C-alpha positions as CSV (number, residue, x, y, z in Angstrom):
1,M,-35.5,-100.5,-77.6
2,K,-33.5,-101.7,-80.6
3,V,-34.8,-104.2,-83.2
4,Y,-33.6,-105.7,-86.4
5,L,-34.9,-104.4,-89.7
6,L,-36.2,-106.7,-92.4
7,T,-37.2,-106.3,-96.0
8,E,-40.6,-107.7,-96.9
9,K,-38.8,-110.5,-98.8
10,Q,-36.7,-111.3,-95.8
11,K,-39.9,-111.3,-93.6
12,N,-41.5,-113.8,-95.9
13,E,-38.4,-116.0,-95.8
14,L,-38.6,-116.2,-92.0
15,L,-42.3,-117.0,-91.7
16,G,-42.7,-120.5,-90.2
17,I,-38.9,-120.9,-89.6
18,E,-37.5,-121.9,-86.2
19,Y,-34.5,-119.8,-85.0
20,I,-34.0,-122.4,-82.2
21,P,-35.9,-125.6,-81.7
22,D,-39.6,-124.9,-80.9
23,N,-39.2,-121.1,-81.3
24,Y,-40.3,-119.4,-84.5
25,Y,-39.4,-116.0,-85.9
26,N,-42.2,-113.6,-85.4
27,P,-41.8,-110.6,-87.7
28,I,-44.0,-107.7,-86.9
29,Q,-44.5,-104.2,-88.2
30,D,-43.6,-101.0,-86.3
31,Y,-45.1,-97.6,-86.4
32,Y,-43.3,-96.8,-89.7
33,S,-44.5,-100.0,-91.4
34,N,-41.0,-101.5,-91.1
35,W,-40.8,-105.3,-90.7
36,I,-38.8,-106.1,-87.7
37,I,-37.6,-109.0,-85.5
38,S,-36.3,-108.8,-81.9
39,I,-32.7,-108.8,-80.7
40,E,-33.5,-112.1,-78.9
41,E,-34.6,-113.8,-82.1
42,V,-31.4,-112.7,-83.8
43,E,-29.0,-113.5,-80.9
44,Q,-30.5,-117.0,-80.4
45,T,-30.5,-118.0,-84.1
46,T,-28.7,-121.3,-84.5
47,N,-30.2,-122.4,-87.8
48,E,-27.2,-122.0,-90.1
49,N,-29.4,-121.3,-93.1
50,Y,-30.6,-118.1,-91.4
51,L,-27.4,-116.8,-89.8
52,W,-27.8,-113.8,-92.2
53,V,-30.1,-112.3,-89.7
54,K,-27.1,-111.4,-87.6
55,D,-26.1,-109.0,-90.3
56,L,-29.4,-107.1,-90.4
57,P,-29.4,-103.4,-89.5
58,L,-30.4,-102.4,-86.0
59,I,-33.0,-99.6,-85.7
60,E,-34.9,-98.0,-82.9
61,Y,-38.3,-99.6,-82.3
62,K,-41.4,-97.4,-82.3
63,P,-44.6,-99.5,-81.6
64,I,-47.9,-99.0,-83.4
65,D,-50.1,-96.9,-81.2
66,V,-53.4,-98.7,-81.2
67,N,-55.1,-96.0,-79.1
68,G,-54.3,-93.2,-81.7
69,K,-52.0,-91.3,-79.3
């Protein structure tokens, strides 16, 4: 699965921000400690102050393995 890569500064800018009405960005960290947001969040962004997310690099998502496997 592909996701969009954020810097920590970009992650902080998105906290508490709606990408469409009543839907907020939810940056999370992946296995490699990268901050990421989903394709859906980026594709649905209509807030013109945050259209820069559409230019973020796409990377392959590797989830954190909470079971240690």
